[in-house]
C-alpha positions as CSV (number, residue, x, y, z in Angstrom):
1,M,-52.5,-31.8,26.3
2,K,-52.3,-32.1,30.1
3,K,-49.7,-34.9,29.8
4,I,-47.5,-32.7,27.6
5,T,-47.8,-29.8,30.0
6,L,-46.9,-32.0,33.0
7,I,-43.9,-33.4,31.1
8,L,-42.7,-30.0,30.2
9,I,-43.1,-28.8,33.8
10,S,-41.2,-31.8,35.2
11,I,-38.4,-31.2,32.7
12,F,-38.2,-27.5,33.7
13,I,-38.1,-28.4,37.4
14,S,-35.4,-31.0,36.9
15,L,-33.3,-28.5,34.9
16,Q,-33.7,-26.0,37.7
17,A,-32.6,-28.6,40.2
18,N,-29.4,-29.2,38.3
19,D,-28.6,-25.4,38.2
20,I,-26.1,-24.7,40.9
21,S,-26.1,-21.3,42.4
22,I,-22.8,-19.9,43.5
23,K,-24.3,-18.4,46.7
24,E,-26.7,-21.1,47.6
25,N,-24.6,-24.2,47.2
26,P,-20.9,-23.4,47.7
27,E,-20.0,-26.9,48.9
28,K,-21.3,-28.6,45.8
29,L,-19.4,-26.0,43.8
30,K,-16.2,-26.8,45.6
31,T,-16.7,-30.5,45.0
32,I,-17.0,-29.9,41.2
33,E,-13.9,-27.6,41.3
34,F,-12.0,-30.3,43.1
35,K,-13.0,-33.0,40.6
36,C,-11.9,-30.8,37.8
37,D,-8.6,-30.1,39.5
38,L,-8.1,-33.9,39.7
39,G,-8.6,-34.2,35.9
40,D,-12.3,-34.9,35.5
41,T,-13.1,-33.2,32.2
42,K,-16.9,-33.5,32.8
43,S,-16.6,-31.6,36.0
44,C,-14.4,-29.0,34.3
45,K,-17.1,-28.4,31.7
46,K,-19.7,-28.1,34.3
47,I,-17.8,-25.6,36.4
48,I,-16.9,-23.6,33.4
49,N,-20.6,-23.3,32.4
50,I,-21.6,-22.3,35.9
51,Y,-19.0,-19.5,36.1
52,K,-19.8,-18.4,32.5
53,K,-23.4,-17.9,33.7
54,Y,-22.3,-15.6,36.4
55,N,-19.7,-13.8,34.2
56,K,-16.8,-14.9,36.4
57,F,-14.4,-15.1,33.5
58,N,-11.2,-15.3,35.7
59,L,-12.6,-18.6,37.0
60,V,-13.9,-19.7,33.6
61,N,-10.3,-19.3,32.3
62,K,-8.8,-21.1,35.3
63,Y,-10.9,-24.2,34.7
64,A,-10.8,-23.9,30.9
65,A,-7.0,-24.0,31.2
66,I,-7.2,-27.2,33.2
67,D,-9.6,-28.7,30.7
68,C,-7.5,-27.6,27.8
69,K,-4.6,-29.5,29.3
70,L,-7.0,-32.5,29.4
71,N,-7.3,-32.3,25.6
72,S,-10.7,-30.4,25.4
73,K,-10.7,-28.5,22.1
74,E,-13.7,-26.5,23.3
75,S,-12.0,-25.3,26.5
76,C,-8.8,-24.4,24.6
77,Y,-10.8,-22.4,22.1
78,L,-12.8,-20.7,24.9
79,L,-9.6,-19.8,26.8
80,G,-7.9,-18.4,23.7
81,K,-11.0,-16.3,22.8
82,N,-11.2,-14.9,26.3
83,I,-7.6,-13.9,26.3
84,L,-8.0,-12.3,22.9
85,E,-11.0,-10.4,24.2
86,G,-9.5,-9.5,27.5
87,K,-12.2,-11.4,29.4
88,G,-11.0,-12.6,32.8
89,A,-7.4,-12.1,31.7
90,L,-5.3,-9.3,30.3
91,Y,-5.6,-9.0,26.5
92,N,-2.7,-10.8,24.9
93,R,-2.9,-11.4,21.2
94,N,0.0,-13.8,20.9
95,K,-1.0,-15.9,23.8
96,G,-4.6,-16.0,22.7
97,L,-3.7,-17.0,19.2
98,K,-1.3,-19.7,20.4
99,I,-4.1,-21.3,22.5
100,I,-6.6,-21.0,19.7
101,E,-4.0,-22.8,17.5
102,I,-3.8,-25.6,20.1
103,A,-7.6,-25.9,19.8
104,C,-7.3,-26.0,16.0
105,N,-4.7,-28.7,16.3
106,K,-7.2,-30.6,18.4
107,D,-9.7,-30.3,15.4
108,S,-11.9,-27.4,16.5
109,K,-13.3,-26.0,13.2
110,E,-14.2,-22.7,14.9
111,A,-10.7,-22.3,16.2
112,C,-9.2,-23.0,12.8
113,F,-11.5,-20.5,11.1
114,D,-10.7,-17.9,13.7
115,L,-7.0,-18.3,12.9
116,V,-7.9,-17.6,9.3
117,K,-9.4,-14.3,10.3
118,Y,-6.5,-13.4,12.7
119,K,-3.6,-14.6,10.6
120,K,-4.5,-12.9,7.3
121,K,-6.3,-15.8,5.5
122,N,-3.5,-18.4,6.0
123,N,-4.3,-21.3,3.6
124,Q,-3.2,-24.0,6.1
125,F,-6.0,-23.0,8.5
126,I,-8.6,-22.4,5.7
127,E,-8.1,-25.9,4.4
128,K,-8.2,-27.5,7.8
129,A,-11.3,-25.6,8.9
130,C,-13.0,-26.7,5.6
131,I,-12.0,-30.3,6.2
132,L,-13.5,-30.1,9.7
133,G,-16.8,-28.9,8.2
134,E,-16.7,-25.1,8.5
135,Q,-18.6,-24.0,5.4
136,K,-17.4,-20.4,5.4
137,A,-13.8,-21.8,5.2
138,C,-14.8,-24.0,2.3
139,D,-16.3,-21.1,0.4
140,L,-13.2,-19.0,1.1
141,Y,-10.9,-21.9,0.0
142,K,-12.9,-22.2,-3.3
143,R,-12.6,-18.5,-4.0
144,N,-8.9,-18.5,-3.3
145,H,-8.3,-21.5,-5.7
146,E,-10.5,-20.4,-8.7
């Protein structure tokens, strides 16, 4: 029992050590931002997660846009959703849906299914979301083709 407790404590401490505070470690933050700007998708994801934690959605969107251009379906989807919800950017339905469609084209099942909801149950997106493994889309597809 003591070994398990010690292991859990060490994991917790190491996780905290990897957490970067915006105020406490601005230089490390700038380094990660710089790496993302240079095209390092791992750094982009890291900086996005840091800024999400602090609800800095304008910066989340900035780095999600960079990562989206680097072919990250997750970042494209996040950026599109944020624009649709007006988080860190002005609400823009057309722009948000266009970016979510980019994520769908990069095989994001969540993005494809969202397009089903926003584009009035478009069969193209229902089928693709189902193929990608979105069970709700498969159920909807079956209902539409019975």
